[in-house]
C-alpha positions in Angstrom: 14.7 -41.3 36.1 13.0 -37.9 35.4 9.6 -39.6 35.8 10.6 -41.0 39.2 11.5 -37.5 40.4 8.2 -36.2 39.1 6.3 -38.5 41.2 7.8 -37.5 44.5 6.6 -34.9 47.0 9.7 -32.9 46.3 8.8 -32.7 42.6 5.2 -31.6 43.5 6.6 -28.7 45.6 9.2 -27.8 43.0 6.4 -27.6 40.4 4.4 -25.3 42.7 7.3 -23.0 43.5 8.4 -22.7 39.9 4.8 -22.2 38.8 4.4 -19.4 41.4 7.5 -17.6 40.1 6.3 -18.0 36.5 2.9 -16.5 37.4 4.5 -13.6 39.3 6.8 -12.9 36.4 3.8 -12.9 34.0 2.1 -10.3 36.3 5.2 -8.1 36.1 6.3 -8.7 39.7 9.9 -8.5 38.6 9.4 -4.7 38.2 8.9 -4.4 42.0 10.3 -7.5 43.6 13.5 -9.4 43.3 12.3 -12.8 42.0 14.7 -15.8 42.0 15.7 -16.8 38.5 18.4 -18.4 36.3 20.0 -16.2 33.6 22.3 -17.6 30.9 24.9 -15.2 29.6 28.0 -15.5 27.5 30.2 -13.9 24.9 29.1 -14.1 21.3 29.8 -17.6 19.8 30.6 -19.0 23.3 28.3 -22.0 22.7 25.5 -20.5 24.8 22.8 -21.5 22.3 24.0 -25.1 22.4 23.7 -25.1 26.2 20.1 -23.8 25.9 19.3 -26.5 23.4 20.7 -29.2 25.6 18.7 -28.0 28.6 15.5 -27.4 26.8 15.6 -30.1 24.2 14.6 -27.7 21.4 16.4 -26.2 18.5 16.9 -22.5 18.7 17.6 -20.2 15.7 21.3 -20.0 14.6 22.8 -17.5 12.2 26.2 -16.1 11.5 27.0 -13.4 14.0 24.5 -12.5 16.7 21.4 -14.6 16.6 19.6 -13.9 19.9 18.4 -10.3 19.8 16.0 -10.3 22.7 15.7 -12.3 26.0 14.1 -15.8 25.7 12.6 -17.3 28.8 12.3 -21.1 28.8 9.9 -22.6 31.3 10.2 -26.3 31.5 7.5 -28.5 33.1 7.7 -32.2 33.5 4.5 -33.9 32.6 3.1 -37.3 31.9 1.4 -36.0 28.8 3.0 -35.7 25.4 5.5 -33.0 24.5 4.1 -29.6 23.7 5.3 -26.0 23.3 3.6 -22.6 23.6 5.2 -19.3 22.7 4.2 -16.0 24.1 5.6 -12.4 24.1 5.9 -10.5 27.4 5.9 -6.7 26.9 7.7 -5.0 29.7 9.2 -2.0 27.7 7.8 0.5 25.2 9.2 1.5 21.9 11.2 4.3 23.7 12.9 1.7 25.9 11.0 2.8 29.1 9.3 0.3 31.3 5.6 -0.1 30.8 3.3 0.6 33.7 1.5 -2.6 33.1 3.2 -5.8 32.0 1.3 -7.9 29.6 2.0 -11.4 28.2 0.3 -12.2 24.8 0.1 -15.6 23.3 1.9 -15.7 20.0 1.5 -19.3 19.1 -1.0 -21.4 21.1 0.4 -24.9 20.9 3.1 -26.7 19.0 3.4 -30.5 19.2 6.1 -30.9 16.5 9.6 -30.0 17.7 10.7 -29.3 14.2 8.4 -26.3 14.0 9.9 -24.6 17.1 12.9 -23.0 15.4 10.8 -21.1 12.8 8.3 -20.2 15.4 11.0 -18.7 17.6 12.3 -16.7 14.6 8.8 -15.3 14.0 8.4 -14.4 17.6 11.7 -12.6 17.8 10.9 -10.7 14.6 7.5 -9.7 16.1 9.4 -8.3 19.2 11.9 -6.4 17.0 9.1 -5.1 14.7 6.1 -4.2 16.9 4.4 -2.3 14.1 4.0 -5.5 12.0 0.8 -7.4 12.7 1.1 -10.8 14.2 -1.0 -12.4 11.4 1.5 -11.2 8.8 4.5 -12.4 10.8 3.0 -15.8 11.5 2.4 -16.4 7.8 6.0 -15.5 6.7 8.7 -18.0 6.0 12.3 -17.6 7.3 13.4 -16.1 4.0 10.4 -13.7 3.9 11.1 -12.6 7.4 14.6 -11.4 6.3 12.9 -9.4 3.5 10.4 -7.8 5.8 13.0 -6.0 7.9 12.9 -2.2 7.7 14.8 0.8 9.1 12.2 0.9 11.9 13.4 -2.6 13.1 15.0 -2.5 16.5 18.5 -4.1 16.7 17.7 -5.4 20.2 14.8 -5.4 22.5 14.2 -6.0 26.2 10.8 -7.5 25.7 10.8 -11.3 26.3 9.9 -14.3 24.1 8.5 -16.8 26.5 8.7 -20.5 25.7 6.6 -22.9 27.8 7.6 -26.5 27.3 5.9 -29.6 28.7 7.0 -33.2 28.3 7.8 -36.4 30.1 11.6 -36.0 29.6 11.8 -32.5 31.0 12.9 -31.4 34.4 11.0 -28.6 36.2 13.2 -25.6 35.5 13.0 -21.9 34.4 15.8 -19.8 32.9 16.3 -16.7 30.8 18.7 -16.7 27.8 20.1 -13.3 27.0 21.8 -12.0 23.8 25.5 -12.8 23.6 27.9 -10.0 24.5 29.3 -8.5 21.4 32.4 -6.4 20.6 32.4 -5.7 16.9 29.4 -3.4 16.6 28.4 0.2 17.2 29.3 1.4 20.7 25.7 2.2 21.4 24.6 -1.4 20.5 27.5 -2.9 22.5 26.5 -0.8 25.6 22.8 -1.7 25.1 23.5 -5.4 25.3 25.9 -5.0 28.2 23.3 -3.0 30.2 20.7 -5.6 29.4 22.9 -8.3 30.8 23.8 -6.3 33.9 20.2 -5.5 34.7 19.2 -9.2 34.6 22.0 -10.7 36.8 21.3 -8.5 39.8 19.7 -9.7 43.0 18.6 -13.3 43.6 19.8 -14.5 40.2 21.8 -17.7 39.6 24.2 -16.6 36.8 25.0 -19.3 34.3 28.1 -18.2 32.3 28.9 -20.1 29.0 32.7 -20.3 28.6 34.2 -21.8 25.5 37.3 -23.9 26.2 38.8 -22.8 22.9 39.6 -19.4 24.5 41.4 -18.3 27.7 39.1 -17.9 30.7 40.6 -14.5 31.4 39.2 -13.2 28.0 35.6 -13.9 29.0 33.8 -10.6 29.4 30.7 -12.4 30.5 32.6 -14.0 33.4 34.0 -10.5 34.3 30.5 -9.0 34.4 29.3 -11.9 36.6 32.1 -11.4 39.0 31.2 -7.7 39.3 27.6 -8.5 40.1 28.5 -11.5 42.3 31.7 -10.4 44.1 31.7 -13.4 46.4 31.1 -15.9 43.6 28.2 -17.5 45.4 25.6 -17.2 42.7 27.7 -18.0 39.6 28.0 -21.3 37.8 30.5 -21.7 34.9 29.4 -23.9 32.0 32.4 -25.0 29.9 31.6 -25.7 26.3 33.3 -27.1 23.2 35.7 -29.6 25.0 35.8 -31.7 21.9 37.5 -28.8 20.0 40.6 -29.1 22.1 43.0 -31.0 19.8 45.0 -34.0 20.8 48.0 -31.8 21.1 46.3 -29.5 23.6 47.2 -31.6 26.7 48.4 -28.6 28.7 45.3 -26.5 27.9 43.1 -29.4 28.8 44.9 -29.9 32.1 44.4 -26.2 32.9 40.6 -26.5 32.2 40.5 -29.6 34.4 42.0 -27.6 37.2 39.2 -25.1 36.7 36.5 -27.8 36.9 38.1 -29.3 40.0 38.3 -25.9 41.7 42.0 -25.4 41.6 41.8 -22.3 39.4 39.3 -19.5 39.3 37.1 -21.2 42.0 33.4 -20.5 42.3 31.2 -21.6 45.2 28.7 -23.3 42.9 31.6 -24.6 40.7 31.9 -25.3 37.0 30.1 -27.9 34.7 31.4 -29.2 31.4 29.0 -30.2 28.6 29.4 -31.6 25.1 26.9 -30.6 22.4 26.4 -31.9 18.8 28.5 -30.3 16.2 27.1 -28.6 13.0 27.1 -31.8 11.0 25.2 -33.7 13.7 22.6 -31.0 14.0 22.1 -30.9 10.3 21.6 -34.7 10.3 18.8 -34.2 12.9 20.4 -36.0 15.8 18.0 -36.9 18.6 18.2 -35.2 22.0 18.6 -38.6 23.7 21.3 -39.7 21.3 23.2 -36.5 21.9 23.0 -37.0 25.7 24.3 -40.6 25.4 27.2 -39.5 23.3 28.0 -36.8 25.8 28.1 -39.2 28.7 30.3 -41.6 26.8 32.7 -38.8 25.8 33.4 -37.7 29.4 33.7 -41.3 30.7 36.3 -42.3 28.1 38.2 -39.2 27.2 41.2 -37.9 29.1 41.7 -35.9 31.1 38.0 -35.5 31.8 37.6 -39.1 32.9 40.3 -38.5 35.5 38.5 -35.7 37.3 37.9 -35.9 41.0 34.4 -34.4 40.3 32.7 -36.6 37.8 29.3 -35.2 38.7 30.3 -31.9 37.2 30.2 -33.3 33.7 27.2 -33.7 31.4 24.0 -31.8 30.7 22.0 -34.0 32.9 24.0 -33.3 36.0 23.9 -29.5 35.1 20.1 -29.5 34.7 19.5 -31.5 37.9 21.8 -29.1 39.9 20.1 -26.0 38.4 16.6 -27.3 39.2 17.5 -28.0 42.8 19.3 -24.7 43.3 16.5 -22.6 41.8 13.9 -24.4 44.0 16.0 -23.9 47.1 16.5 -20.2 46.3 12.7 -19.7 45.7 11.8 -21.6 48.9 14.3 -19.5 51.0 13.2 -16.2 49.5 9.4 -16.8 49.5 8.8 -15.3 53.0 10.9 -12.2 52.0 9.0 -11.9 48.7 5.7 -12.0 50.6 6.9 -9.4 53.1 8.3 -7.1 50.4 5.1 -7.3 48.4 3.0 -6.3 51.4 5.4 -3.5 52.3 5.5 -2.1 48.8 1.7 -2.3 48.4 1.3 -0.3 51.6 3.8 2.3 50.4 2.1 2.5 47.0 -1.3 3.0 48.6 0.1 5.7 50.9 1.7 7.4 47.9 -1.7 7.4 46.1 -3.3 9.2 49.0 -0.8 12.1 48.3 -1.9 12.2 44.6 -5.2 13.7 43.7 -7.7 11.1 42.3 -8.9 11.4 38.7 -12.0 13.6 38.2 -15.1 11.4 38.0 -17.7 14.2 38.1 -18.9 16.6 35.4 -16.3 19.4 35.0 -18.7 22.2 36.1 -19.9 20.2 39.2 -16.3 19.5 40.1 -15.3 23.1 39.6 -18.1 24.4 41.8 -17.2 22.0 44.6 -13.5 23.1 44.3 -14.3 26.8 44.4 -16.8 26.4 47.3 -14.3 24.6 49.5 -11.6 27.1 48.6 -13.7 30.1 49.5 -15.1 28.5 52.7 -11.6 27.9 54.0 -10.6 31.5 53.2 -13.7 32.8 55.0 -12.7 30.8 58.0 -9.3 32.5 58.0 -10.9 35.9 57.6 -13.2 35.3 60.6 -10.4 33.7 62.6 -10.6 31.0 65.2 -8.3 29.0 67.4 -7.4 26.6 64.5 -7.3 29.3 61.8 -5.6 32.3 63.3 -2.7 32.7 60.9 -4.1 35.5 58.8 -5.6 37.5 61.7 -2.3 37.1 63.7 -0.3 38.6 60.8 -2.8 41.5 60.5 -2.7 42.2 64.2 1.1 42.5 64.0 0.8 44.9 61.1 -1.7 47.0 62.9 0.5 47.1 66.0 3.4 48.4 63.8 1.0 51.0 62.4 0.1 52.1 66.0 3.8 52.6 66.8 4.4 54.5 63.6 1.5 56.9 64.3 2.6 57.3 68.0 6.1 58.2 67.0 4.7 61.3 65.1 3.6 62.9 68.4 4.6 66.6 68.4 7.5 67.6 70.7 7.4 70.9 72.6 9.8 72.2 75.3 8.4 74.8 77.7 11.5 77.1 77.6 12.6 80.1 75.6 15.3 79.7 72.9 17.9 81.2 75.3 17.0 78.9 78.1 19.0 75.6 78.6 16.9 72.6 77.6 15.7 70.2 80.3 15.1 66.7 79.1 11.8 65.0 79.9 9.4 62.3 78.6 7.1 63.2 75.8 4.2 61.4 77.5 1.8 61.6 80.4 1.5 59.2 83.3 -1.1 57.0 81.5 1.5 56.1 78.9 4.6 55.7 81.1 4.6 51.9 80.6 4.5 52.2 76.8 8.1 51.9 75.5 7.0 53.6 72.2 5.4 56.5 74.0 7.9 56.9 76.8 10.6 58.6 74.7 12.6 61.8 75.3 11.0 65.0 74.2 14.4 65.9 72.7 14.6 62.7 70.7 13.5 64.6 67.6 13.1 68.2 66.6 11.1 70.1 69.1 9.5 73.6 69.2 10.3 75.9 72.1 8.2 78.7 73.5 10.0 81.3 71.4 9.2 79.4 68.2 5.6 78.9 69.2 5.2 82.6 69.9 6.7 83.5 66.6 4.4 80.9 64.9 1.3 82.5 66.6 2.4 86.0 65.7 2.8 85.0 62.0 -0.7 83.6 62.1 -2.4 86.7 63.4 -5.0 88.4 61.2 -8.1 90.1 62.6 -8.1 88.5 66.0 -8.8 90.5 69.2 -6.0 91.0 71.6 -4.8 87.8 73.4 -6.7 85.6 71.1 -4.8 82.8 69.4 -5.9 82.2 65.7 -7.5 78.9 64.9 -5.2 78.5 61.9 -2.1 78.7 64.1 -3.2 75.6 66.1 -4.6 73.9 63.0 -1.3 74.2 61.1 0.6 72.8 64.1 -1.8 69.9 64.2 -1.5 69.2 60.4 2.3 69.4 60.7 2.6 66.2 62.8 0.4 64.4 60.3 2.7 64.7 57.4 3.9 61.1 57.6 0.5 59.6 58.3 -0.3 58.8 54.6 3.0 56.9 54.3 2.2 54.9 57.5 -1.3 54.1 56.3 0.1 52.9 52.9 2.7 50.7 54.5 0.0 49.2 56.8 -2.4 48.6 53.9 0.4 47.1 51.7 1.5 44.8 54.5 -2.1 43.5 55.0 -2.5 43.1 51.3 0.8 41.2 51.0 -0.1 38.9 53.9 -3.6 38.2 52.5 -2.2 37.6 49.0 0.4 35.2 50.4 -2.2 33.2 52.2 -4.4 33.1 49.1 -1.4 32.0 46.9 -0.7 29.1 49.3 -4.3 28.1 49.2 -4.4 28.3 45.4 -1.4 26.0 45.2 -3.1 23.6 47.6 -6.5 23.5 46.0 -5.7 24.1 42.3 -2.0 23.1 42.0 -2.8 20.0 40.0 -4.4 22.1 37.2 -1.7 24.4 35.8 -4.1 26.5 33.6 -6.7 26.8 36.3 -4.2 27.7 38.9 -2.8 30.5 36.7 -6.3 31.8 35.9 -7.4 31.7 39.5 -4.4 33.8 40.5 -5.3 36.4 37.8 -8.9 36.6 38.9 -8.1 36.9 42.6 -5.6 39.7 41.8 -8.3 41.5 39.9 -10.8 41.2 42.7 -8.2 42.3 45.3 -7.4 45.4 43.1 -11.1 46.3 43.1 -11.5 46.2 46.9 -8.1 47.8 47.3 -9.3 50.8 45.3 -12.5 51.2 47.3 -10.7 50.8 50.6 -8.0 53.2 49.5 -10.7 55.8 48.8 -12.0 55.5 52.4 -8.5 55.6 53.9 -7.7 58.8 51.9 -11.0 60.3 53.1 -10.1 59.4 56.7 -6.7 61.1 56.3 -8.4 64.2 54.7 -10.8 64.5 57.7 -7.9 64.3 60.1 -6.4 67.4 58.4 -9.5 69.3 59.6 -9.2 69.3 63.4 -12.4 68.3 65.0 -13.6 66.2 67.9 -16.7 65.8 70.1 -14.6 63.9 72.7 -14.5 67.0 74.8 -13.8 65.4 78.1 -10.7 63.5 76.9 -9.4 66.5 75.0 -9.8 68.8 78.0 -8.3 66.3 80.5 -5.4 65.5 78.3 -4.8 69.2 77.4 -4.9 70.1 81.1 -2.5 67.2 81.9 0.0 68.6 79.4 -0.4 72.1 80.6 0.3 71.0 84.1 3.4 69.1 83.0 4.7 72.0 80.9 4.2 74.4 83.8 5.9 72.0 86.3 8.9 71.5 84.0 9.2 75.2 83.3 9.0 76.1 87.0 11.6 73.5 87.8 9.3 71.6 90.1 9.4 68.4 87.9 12.7 66.9 86.9 12.3 63.5 85.2 15.2 61.0 85.1 15.1 60.9 81.3 18.0 59.2 79.6 20.0 60.7 76.8 17.9 60.8 73.6 20.5 58.7 71.8 20.0 55.7 74.1 16.3 56.2 74.9 16.1 53.1 77.1 12.5 53.2 78.3 13.1 50.2 80.6 15.5 52.2 82.7 13.1 55.0 83.4 11.1 55.7 86.4 8.5 58.4 87.0 8.8 58.5 90.8 9.0 61.8 92.6 10.2 63.1 96.0 8.0 62.8 99.0 6.0 59.8 98.1 6.2 56.1 97.4 8.1 55.5 94.1 5.6 52.7 93.3 2.2 54.3 94.2 -1.3 53.1 93.4 -2.9 54.7 90.4 -6.4 56.0 90.1 -7.1 57.1 86.5 -4.2 59.1 85.3 -3.5 60.5 88.7 -1.1 59.1 91.3 -1.9 58.5 95.0 -0.5 56.5 97.8 -2.3 53.7 99.5 -4.0 55.9 102.0 -5.6 58.1 99.3 -3.1 61.0 99.9 -2.1 63.1 96.9 1.6 63.3 96.4 2.0 67.1 96.9 3.9 68.8 99.7 3.9 72.5 100.5 6.7 74.7 101.5 7.3 74.3 105.2 5.7 70.8 105.4 7.6 67.6 105.5 4.6 65.2 104.9 1.8 65.1 102.4 -1.4 66.6 103.5 -4.0 64.0 104.5 -7.4 64.7 103.1 -10.3 64.1 105.5 -12.7 63.7 102.6 -14.2 60.3 102.0 -12.1 58.1 99.7 -14.9 58.0 97.1 -15.1 61.8 97.0 -11.3 62.1 96.8 -11.0 59.5 94.1 -13.7 61.0 92.0 -12.2 64.4 92.3 -8.7 63.3 91.2 -9.5 60.7 88.7 -11.5 62.9 86.4 -8.5 64.9 85.4 -5.2 63.8 84.2 -2.6 66.1 85.8 1.1 66.0 86.1 2.4 64.8 89.4 5.1 67.0 91.0 6.2 68.5 94.4 6.9 71.9 95.5 10.4 72.5 96.9 10.4 71.7 100.7 11.2 74.4 103.2 13.3 74.2 106.4 10.6 75.6 108.5 9.4 73.5 111.5 6.2 71.6 111.2 3.0 73.2 112.4 -0.3 72.1 113.8 -3.0 73.0 111.3 -6.3 74.5 112.4 -8.3 72.0 110.4 -7.8 69.5 107.7 -7.8 70.9 104.1 -11.1 70.8 102.3 -13.2 69.9 105.3 -16.3 72.2 106.0 -16.2 74.2 109.2 -17.9 72.8 112.3 -21.6 73.6 112.5 -21.1 75.5 115.8 -18.9 77.9 114.1 -15.8 76.8 116.0 -12.6 76.7 114.0 -10.9 74.2 116.3 -10.3 70.7 115.2 -9.3 67.5 116.9 -7.0 66.7 114.0 -3.4 67.4 114.6 -0.4 67.6 112.3 1.3 64.2 111.7 4.8 63.6 113.0 7.4 64.9 110.7 8.9 62.5 108.3 12.5 61.5 109.0 15.3 62.6 106.8 15.7 59.0 105.5 12.0 58.8 104.6 12.0 62.1 102.8 15.1 61.3 100.8 14.1 60.3 97.2 15.0 56.9 95.9 17.6 56.4 93.2 14.8 55.9 90.6 12.7 58.9 91.6 12.5 62.1 89.7 14.8 64.7 91.2 13.4 67.7 92.9 15.3 70.7 91.7 15.7 73.8 93.8 13.7 76.5 91.8 15.7 79.4 90.4 15.3 82.7 92.3 14.6 84.4 88.9 11.3 82.5 88.5 8.4 84.6 89.6 6.2 81.6 90.3 8.9 80.0 92.4 9.5 83.1 94.5 5.8 83.3 95.1 5.7 79.7 96.3 8.8 80.3 98.5 7.1 83.3 100.2 3.8 81.5 101.0 3.0 81.3 104.7 1.5 77.9 105.3 -0.6 79.0 108.3 -2.0 82.0 106.6 -2.8 79.9 103.5 -4.7 77.3 105.5 -6.5 80.1 107.4 -7.5 81.6 104.1 -8.7 78.2 102.9 -10.7 77.8 106.1 -12.5 81.1 105.6 -13.3 80.2 102.0 -14.8 76.9 103.1 -16.7 78.7 105.9 -18.0 81.2 103.4 -19.5 78.3 101.3 -17.0 78.6 98.4 -16.9 75.2 96.6 -13.2 74.5 96.8 -13.3 70.9 98.1 -12.4 69.5 94.6 -9.4 71.8 94.3 -5.9 70.7 95.3 -3.6 73.1 97.1 -1.6 73.3 93.8 -4.7 74.4 91.9 -5.4 77.1 94.5 -1.9 78.3 94.6 -1.7 78.2 90.8 -4.8 80.4 90.5 -3.6 82.9 93.1 0.0 83.0 91.7 0.8 85.5 89.0 0.5 84.2 85.4 3.5 83.1 83.3 4.4 85.6 80.5 4.3 82.5 78.1 1.0 81.2 79.4 -0.6 81.6 76.0 2.1 79.7 74.3 2.0 77.0 76.9 -1.7 76.6 76.4 -1.2 76.3 72.6 1.4 73.6 73.2 -0.9 71.7 75.5 -3.9 72.0 73.2 -1.9 70.7 70.2 -0.3 68.0 72.2 -3.7 67.0 73.8 -5.4 67.0 70.4 -2.7 64.6 69.0 -3.8 62.1 71.6 -7.4 62.4 70.4 -6.4 62.0 66.7 -3.9 59.3 67.4 -6.4 57.1 69.2 -8.9 57.6 66.3 -6.4 56.7 63.7 -5.0 53.6 65.3 -8.6 52.3 65.6 -10.3 53.5 62.4 -7.6 52.7 59.8 -7.3 49.0 60.8 -11.1 48.8 61.0 -11.6 50.2 57.6 -8.9 47.9 56.1 -10.4 44.9 57.8 -14.0 45.8 56.8 -13.5 47.1 53.3 -10.7 45.0 52.1 -10.2 41.7 54.1 -13.8 41.0 55.0 -15.2 42.2 51.7 -12.7 40.0 49.8 -13.9 37.0 51.8 -17.5 37.9 51.3 -17.3 38.4 47.5 -14.7 35.8 46.5 -17.1 32.9 45.9 -19.8 34.7 43.8 -17.0 36.5 41.8 -15.3 33.2 40.9 -18.6 31.5 40.1 -19.6 34.3 37.7 -16.2 34.4 36.0 -16.3 30.6 35.2 -19.9 30.9 34.0 -21.0 28.2 36.4 -24.7 27.4 36.0 -24.7 28.2 32.3 -25.0 25.8 29.4 -21.4 26.3 28.4 -20.0 25.7 31.9 -18.9 22.1 31.3 -17.1 22.9 28.1 -15.5 26.0 29.7 -14.4 24.2 32.9 -13.1 21.1 31.1 -10.4 23.2 29.5 -9.2 24.5 32.9 -9.3 21.0 34.5 -6.6 19.5 32.3 -4.0 18.1 34.7 -0.3 18.4 34.6 1.1 15.5 32.5 3.6 14.6 35.2 0.8 14.3 37.8 -1.2 12.1 35.4 1.8 9.9 34.7 2.6 9.6 38.4 -1.0 8.6 39.3 -1.2 6.1 36.4 2.1 4.6 37.4 1.0 4.2 41.0 -2.4 2.8 40.0 -0.7 0.3 37.7 1.8 -0.6 40.5 -1.0 -1.0 43.0 -2.9 -3.3 40.7 0.2 -5.3 40.0 1.1 -5.7 43.6 -2.4 -6.6 44.6 -2.4 -9.3 42.0 1.0 -10.5 43.3 -0.2 -10.6 46.9 -3.4 -12.4 45.8 -1.3 -15.0 43.9 0.9 -15.5 47.0 -2.1 -15.9 49.2 -3.6 -18.5 46.9 -0.3 -20.4 46.8 -0.2 -20.5 50.6 -3.7 -22.0 50.6 -2.7 -24.6 48.0 0.3 -25.9 49.9 
């Protein structure tokens, strides 16, 4: 009957499928894929070995207690040739119990044609598995008794490596199954758990679980069946094999009936059901009963013995029915799962290859050559960050932010002066000129920090006097005020440099991890070397920064124009504030909200056009008005002349207090030369007076304060006769006096009596003006020196420095570099594991592809 099946197409396909799974298992595919299989489990002495013998037709070792101490895989192949057996050992685990990266299957005994030799061969194979240090040759030459004497303390009690038995013969059915050690109870807990874990690991997934259940014990006591139900909760993969039915005595009618209920599915039902087998007893085995004779006796027993002969499922009795069912089930499972196995193999291979791309490949070059390549790439990338481009702006962006903070820190040190005596109430104003009015850092209250007033400045000047002539201000008095606002500059410079150093070091540390992270010793050494090089450049750069700070403590500039214009601007502002002609809407120093501030003034557009640091309206008019006039004077000069005149000087913008006198017709426009015919008449007439609504300042404008009658300058301004003033100006122009570049304010200021604190006001203005010169130098020079002498120099010298430190190019370079290129053991292990897995999965996929071509 077996031969008939073997000749069918079904048999051919079954052989191909079982052969495919056998080959995949030999490749170690079970480490990655869930391969269909049959696993035989059972409690110790449950008759499991007898079932294995009945299925395979061979005799397996039997000893008191536990006999099977490692898995045994039986691979049966029907064949028209004579019976033969080959035994191999598949190594899946190391001595430490961990899975090996590469599964190997070694032939232990090439070919056995005598069934009587199989039992001893299996003993030797199991001994070799449990004693891997003993050579095969010595094990193969030992008898059963000698094997017992060769055991040592190093022998393992159990092993997960597999003894593989390949059987061929005309009486065999194509089938493959794994026989596991029996579950034990009376042993060390560690050994009990080891066997249980082995069983659990084998019965997961697409596994048909064959549970040997002795009929001499209650089914509820079977631990093997309990483990199977935990792995197969729906009972769809489990087959119960009932053993020892002949050991139920004639008086055990009730027990036999209960077992019949199990077989017929009335108790403890399983989807695949239960099978009952009868195996030879010890006496029959000792007498050497033939396999065919045993099967005939089994058939007769079930056909004639009650209650088995009364079963409604006669096909569930006998080894032949069991083997036939197992073969069909296994082939069905393999056939159903094959597309999924192929898909899983391809998916896992792709994932493995992708994972390998994230692990550095092994070094195939000479150590020195590899080190040079690594250092060159590392330094080139850092140079790109130092130079900066659209793709590599991280470092430069951080440095720019640091330099901006440095600029703010220096600007906040601007000296604060108030143009009033100690006894005079303080008037709040912005500590900046018009050119900085949009800078929130610069546009702060002059009273936001400790300020010097005129009385204190006068006292300071008096204390500095030595041999000066009268009305001369000592240089030292100005120099000491200048140095005073620089006291926190060294701290600001240090903070700036430290921030740049920290940002640069952080970038380098990240790059070191990326380039050298796989080499622990090299990574540590590179960090140390780079820190050393950074310290060298830091020291040189710090020397230059200290020198820069030292030079700033010696006031000097050749930027005469900027110093003069800025000084004049501050002098004008201090005078205007002191005279009461300029009142800025400056918030309380505690709030200092720069966004709510406006520098608009009465009598002109609160949002004027700006030329240089001077303000003008769209028509080119300067925003000044004289007493008695309600509109600004319109200059008849060309726009270019007017702009040039006003833009070369930064002056404060303010208005004189308006008068209630009626408007007048002026004899000629201010600043125009007299007619060539000597006539003083002019076709120009006074513009119409501005309405009250137009003259009214906006809510955002600076307030015009009525000057105090105690101010000499204000009283002079109030007493000025506009007509007389313009007649005087006309005569000056007629006389050829070059006053076209002077504003009415300048002329009035020059004619008005001097302020008693004029000298102190000038000192304030000069010190405040010089701060702007020094401030602009500092916020440019310090960042430039840090960038040039530290950042750029570091990028420039990094590669030659590292090359010299590793002695690259010398005869000892390879030996020296080899020590640093030792990889982290975890990285090596991970790469080797991935490489082995890739190789295994590639072999699996190749085997699957070849199978597809064959069928």
